[in-house]
C-alpha positions as CSV (number, residue, x, y, z in Angstrom):
1,X,0.2,-17.3,-5.8
2,X,-0.4,-16.9,-1.9
3,X,-2.3,-20.6,-0.8
4,X,-0.8,-20.9,2.5
5,X,-3.3,-18.3,5.0
6,X,-2.5,-20.6,8.6
7,X,-0.8,-18.9,11.6
8,X,1.0,-20.3,14.2
9,X,-1.6,-20.9,17.3
10,X,1.4,-19.6,19.5
11,X,0.8,-16.1,17.9
12,X,-2.6,-16.3,17.4
13,X,-1.8,-17.0,21.3
14,X,-0.1,-14.1,22.0
15,X,-1.8,-11.6,20.5
16,X,-5.4,-12.5,20.7
17,X,-7.2,-9.2,21.4
18,X,-4.4,-7.4,21.3
19,X,-3.7,-7.1,17.8
20,X,-4.3,-3.5,16.3
21,X,-3.0,-2.7,12.4
22,X,-1.7,-5.3,9.7
23,X,0.0,-4.6,6.8
24,X,-0.8,-6.3,3.9
25,X,1.7,-7.0,1.3
26,X,-0.8,-8.2,-1.3
27,X,1.7,-8.0,-4.5
28,X,5.8,-8.7,-4.8
29,X,5.5,-6.8,-8.4
30,X,6.5,-3.6,-8.9
31,X,6.3,-0.7,-11.9
32,X,9.9,1.0,-10.2
33,X,13.6,-0.5,-9.4
34,X,14.6,1.9,-7.0
35,X,18.4,1.3,-5.7
36,X,16.9,1.4,-2.0
37,X,14.1,-0.7,-2.2
38,X,14.6,-4.3,-1.8
39,X,10.6,-5.5,-4.1
40,X,12.7,-4.3,-7.5
41,X,13.4,-7.6,-8.2
42,X,11.4,-9.8,-6.3
43,X,9.3,-12.7,-7.9
44,X,5.9,-11.4,-9.0
45,X,3.9,-12.5,-6.4
46,X,0.0,-11.1,-6.4
47,X,-2.2,-12.1,-2.7
48,X,-5.2,-14.9,-4.1
49,X,-9.0,-13.3,-3.2
50,X,-9.3,-16.2,-1.0
51,X,-6.1,-15.7,0.7
52,X,-7.2,-11.7,1.5
53,X,-10.6,-12.4,3.1
54,X,-8.9,-15.3,5.0
55,X,-6.5,-13.6,6.6
56,X,-7.9,-10.6,7.1
57,X,-11.4,-12.3,8.8
58,X,-8.4,-13.7,10.8
59,X,-6.6,-10.7,11.5
60,X,-10.8,-8.8,12.5
61,X,-11.1,-12.0,15.4
62,X,-7.4,-10.9,16.7
63,X,-8.5,-7.4,17.1
64,X,-7.2,-5.9,14.5
65,X,-8.9,-2.7,13.4
66,X,-6.6,-1.4,10.5
67,X,-5.4,-2.6,8.0
68,X,-2.6,-1.0,5.2
69,X,-2.5,-2.6,1.6
70,X,1.4,-3.0,0.3
71,X,3.6,-4.3,-2.1
72,X,5.5,-4.1,-4.9
73,X,3.2,-1.3,-5.4
74,X,-0.3,-2.4,-4.7
75,X,-1.9,-1.0,-7.1
76,X,-0.9,-3.4,-10.0
77,X,-3.2,-6.0,-8.3
78,X,-5.6,-6.2,-10.8
79,X,-7.7,-6.9,-7.7
80,X,-7.4,-4.2,-5.2
81,X,-10.7,-2.0,-5.2
82,X,-11.8,-5.6,-4.4
83,X,-9.3,-6.4,-1.5
84,X,-10.3,-2.2,0.0
85,X,-14.3,-2.8,-0.4
86,X,-13.6,-6.5,1.2
87,X,-11.9,-4.5,4.1
88,X,-14.3,-2.4,4.5
89,X,-17.0,-4.7,4.6
90,X,-15.7,-6.7,7.0
91,X,-15.3,-4.3,9.4
92,X,-11.6,-2.8,9.4
93,X,-12.4,1.2,10.4
94,X,-8.8,2.2,8.8
95,X,-7.9,1.1,5.3
96,X,-4.3,3.2,4.1
97,X,-2.5,2.5,1.0
98,X,0.9,3.1,0.5
99,X,2.1,3.5,-3.4
100,X,5.2,4.9,-5.3
101,X,2.4,6.7,-6.7
102,X,3.0,6.1,-9.9
103,X,-0.4,4.8,-11.5
104,X,-3.0,6.1,-13.7
105,X,-4.8,8.9,-11.3
106,X,-8.2,7.0,-12.8
107,X,-8.3,4.7,-10.2
108,X,-9.0,7.3,-8.2
109,X,-13.1,7.7,-9.3
110,X,-13.1,3.9,-8.6
111,X,-15.8,3.7,-6.0
112,X,-14.5,0.7,-4.1
113,X,-10.9,2.5,-4.4
114,X,-12.3,5.1,-3.3
115,X,-13.5,3.1,0.8
116,X,-10.2,3.6,1.7
117,X,-9.0,6.1,4.7
118,X,-6.0,7.3,3.5
119,X,-3.3,7.2,0.0
120,X,0.4,7.2,1.2
121,X,2.3,8.8,-1.1
122,X,6.3,8.3,-1.4
123,X,8.4,11.2,-2.7
124,X,11.6,10.9,-2.2
125,X,12.3,14.9,-2.5
126,X,11.1,18.1,-2.5
127,X,12.1,19.4,-6.0
128,X,12.8,16.9,-9.5
129,X,15.5,16.5,-9.5
130,X,16.4,15.1,-5.9
131,X,13.6,13.0,-6.4
132,X,15.0,11.6,-9.6
133,X,18.6,10.7,-8.2
134,X,17.0,8.7,-5.8
135,X,14.5,6.9,-7.5
136,X,16.5,7.2,-11.0
137,X,13.2,7.6,-13.1
138,X,11.9,10.9,-13.9
139,X,8.6,10.6,-12.7
140,X,8.1,13.1,-9.5
141,X,5.9,15.2,-11.8
142,X,2.7,12.1,-12.1
143,X,3.3,11.8,-8.6
144,X,2.4,15.6,-7.5
145,X,-0.5,15.1,-10.2
146,X,-2.4,12.0,-8.3
147,X,-1.4,13.7,-5.0
148,X,-3.0,17.0,-6.7
149,X,-6.3,14.9,-7.9
150,X,-6.2,12.5,-4.6
151,X,-6.5,15.7,-2.5
152,X,-9.2,17.3,-4.6
153,X,-11.5,14.1,-4.7
154,X,-11.0,14.2,-1.0
155,X,-8.8,11.4,0.1
156,X,-6.5,12.0,3.0
157,X,-3.6,11.7,1.4
158,X,0.0,11.7,3.0
159,X,3.7,11.8,1.6
160,X,6.5,9.5,3.0
161,X,10.2,9.8,2.0
162,X,13.3,7.5,2.8
163,X,15.6,9.7,3.9
164,X,19.3,9.4,2.9
165,X,22.3,11.1,1.6
166,X,21.4,13.0,-1.3
167,X,17.6,14.1,0.6
168,X,18.3,14.7,4.0
169,X,19.0,18.4,3.4
170,X,15.5,18.7,2.6
């Protein structure tokens, strides 16, 4: 479990008032094993709520107004909706979630989860064949389903792609 939230004084001195955005890895857990990703075999670590609060407060004090939750797969963290609510309550203007898209779509209906500014889905091909070739799993259609539901509910949605020789032509 992540407990140490101490920051180096030289870091604080350098970024005081200049920090704009924080990318926060809240879990190392992932439900996929993509060959291009370094997180697949990582030790399972989840950020604790007190550590999150402390880090977010420190980054706000240093000037941050944006936070992105990622991991592993952040939707696997059982406290993710609470984390989003905490970030919003602390005053973050922009709260983004980076996800592989492989999550139960009911999460999109959670009132605290809805406080996120946008969701960035990782999709590695414009079709299911290319995506499966890169991900080594056939989950393209479940990701598309979650993207469509997120859009229909009113989420701002982005899509990212790891570019490689299998999808470069797309």
